[in-house]
N, C-alpha and C positions, 0 to 999 in steps of 0.2 A: 643410759643412752637417751639423747634428747628426742622428745616426741614432736613431730611437725605440728605447727599451729593449725588448728582445725579450720580456721577461716581461710588460711592460705592454701591448704590442701583442697578445700572446697572450690576456691577460685580456679585452681589449676584444673580440677576435674571439669568445671563448667567450661573452661576454655577448650579443653580436650573434646568435650561433648559437642561444642559449637563447631569445632573444626571437623569432627567426624560427620556431623549432620550436613555441614556444607559440602563436604566431599561426596557424601552419599547422594545429596540432592543434585549436585552438578552431574554426577555419573548417571543418575536416574533420568534427568532431563535429557542428557546427551543420548542415552540409549533409546529413550522413548522417541525423541525427535529424529534420530538417525534412521529409525525404522518406519517413521511415518511416511505415507505416500505423498509425493510432491504433486499437489493439485493446484491448478490455477482457479481462483475464484471467478465465476462468470455469472452473467445475468444482464438485465437491462440497465441502461444509464438513463435516468429520468430527470427532467428539468422543468423548464418554463411550461406552465399550464398542464403539468403532469405528463407531458409528451416525452417521447424517447429519442435518443441519439440513434440515427438510422443511416444505413448505407443505401444511397439512392438506387432504386431498382434492384436491390439485392445483388448488385453487380460487383464481382470481386476484382475487376480489372483495375490496374494502376490508374490513379487519377480520378476515380469515382468520387463524386461529392458526398460529403457527410452532412446530414441535415437533421432538422427537427421534424418528427412525424408522429401521428397517433400510434400509440403502442399496440402492437399486433401479435407479439410472441414469435415472430419469425427470426431466422438466423441473421437477418440483416440488422437486427437489434440486439443480438446476443454478443456482449463484449466480455473478454476475459482480461484479468489483471494478474499476470503471472508472477509479479514481484520483481521484474527486471526494469521497471519504469515505463513499459509500454502498455498501451491499451489496444486490444486486438479483436478484430471481427473478420469472419470469412477467411481466416488464415493470414490476414495482413494487418498492418499497423495504422493507427491513427497518426497522421503525418501533416505537418505544416507545409503548405505549398512553397516550393523553392527555398526551403530553409529560412524563410523570412522571419524576422523578429518585429516587423512593423504592425501597428494597429491595423486591423482589417484584413490581415492575411488569412486566407481561407484554409480550412483543413480538409483533408481528403484521405482516401485509402491508398496505401502503397506498400510494396514489399518491405518487410522489416529489415532494416540495415544497421541498427544500432546508433543511428544519427541522433544528434541533440534535438532535432526537430521532431523526433518520435518519442521523446521522454516527457512523462507526465507525472505530476504528484497530486494525488487526491488528498486534500487537506481535511482536517477535522471541522473546518468551517464550510465544507461542501463546495469548495472551489476545486477546479481541475486546472493545474498550473503547468505551463511549459517553462521549466527553469531557465533555458537558454534565452528566451525572450523576456522572462519574468512577467508573463502575461497569462490571462485566464481564458479558458474555453468559454465562448460567448455566443449567444444567439443574436444574429445580426439584426440591428435596429429594434431590439426588444420585441420582435414580431413572433407571435406564437402560431402563426399560420403554418399548415403543413408545407413541407419542402423549403422552409426557410434555411438558408445556408448557415453553417457554423463557421466561426472564425476565432482568432485570438484577439484579445483587446486588453488594455490596461485594466488591472483588477479594480473593481469599483464597489463590490459588495451587492450589486444589483441582482434582482431575481433572475435575469437572463444569464447570470454566471453561476447560479447555484445548481448543484447536481447531486443526485443520489447514485453512487457508483458501487460496483462490487468491491468488497474489501480485498486487499492485496493477498495473493496466494503465495507470496515468496518474500524476498528480502525487504529491507527497510525496517522502520520501527512501527509496528502496528499501532493504529490509532487506539488510544485508551490504555496502552501498556504503561504502567506507572514506574517501571524500573529503567533508569537510563544506563548507558554503557558504563559510565563512571561508577554508578551505584553497584552494578553487577560486579565490576572488578573489585570494589571494596568488600562486597559480600563474600566473594570467593577468591581471595588474593593468592592462595597457594594451589589453585586447581591446575590440573594438567592442561597444557596449552591447546590440546585438541578440543577442549570444551569452550567454544567461543560464543561471544554475545551474538554475533551474526547468525550462528547456527540456531541459537535460542529464538531470536526474533523471526527467523525464517519459519521455524516450526509454529510459532504463535500466529503467523500469517496464515498457515495452512489450517490451524485449529484455533480460530478467533475466540472461541469460548474461554480459552485460557487467559486471554488478554482483557476480558470484560467481566471477570469475576474477582472476588476478593476486595481488598482495601489497600489504600496507600498510607494507612496509619499503623 
């Protein structure tokens, strides 16, 4: 009887082990992340002169101005980033007035509606971008005085458009996560369709430590 070539057998075993490891890892990640509590990241958004994004007068009424102000630790400066593209304070959303996409359009607090004027992307470059307008959250006139109104403006890279915001607590691709969706699909081609990339990235948003450890090599 012919004896299988040792090298070929070893290769098959390696492939089997890789497949098994992939399946176990995918299942482990899915199980861990499915049981993880969904929590929105929250905290201050700081920008020009180290000041905070602030809801004027801590007033939760629709149309309340959003401004720059000395950080004071109040709820008027506590913003959550739940991972659905919104930034929220006092139970309402950061909103571009009248759905405008023009330079100089003010931002305000408004009931969350899912509108494009309430969608924001916090970038790795510390911009906060409204994709519908393709413009950045901006401190008007580069003025760091208290009560300066915030607006949207063409992204310029200026200090009045740079922010430190809470990391996403939900969907999207967490900043610093080195595996793209295409790479994930290549790593686990035969996985159960239940184990999705979006589920993985949502969990990484809730547990950002997973996205900021390890290596991309």
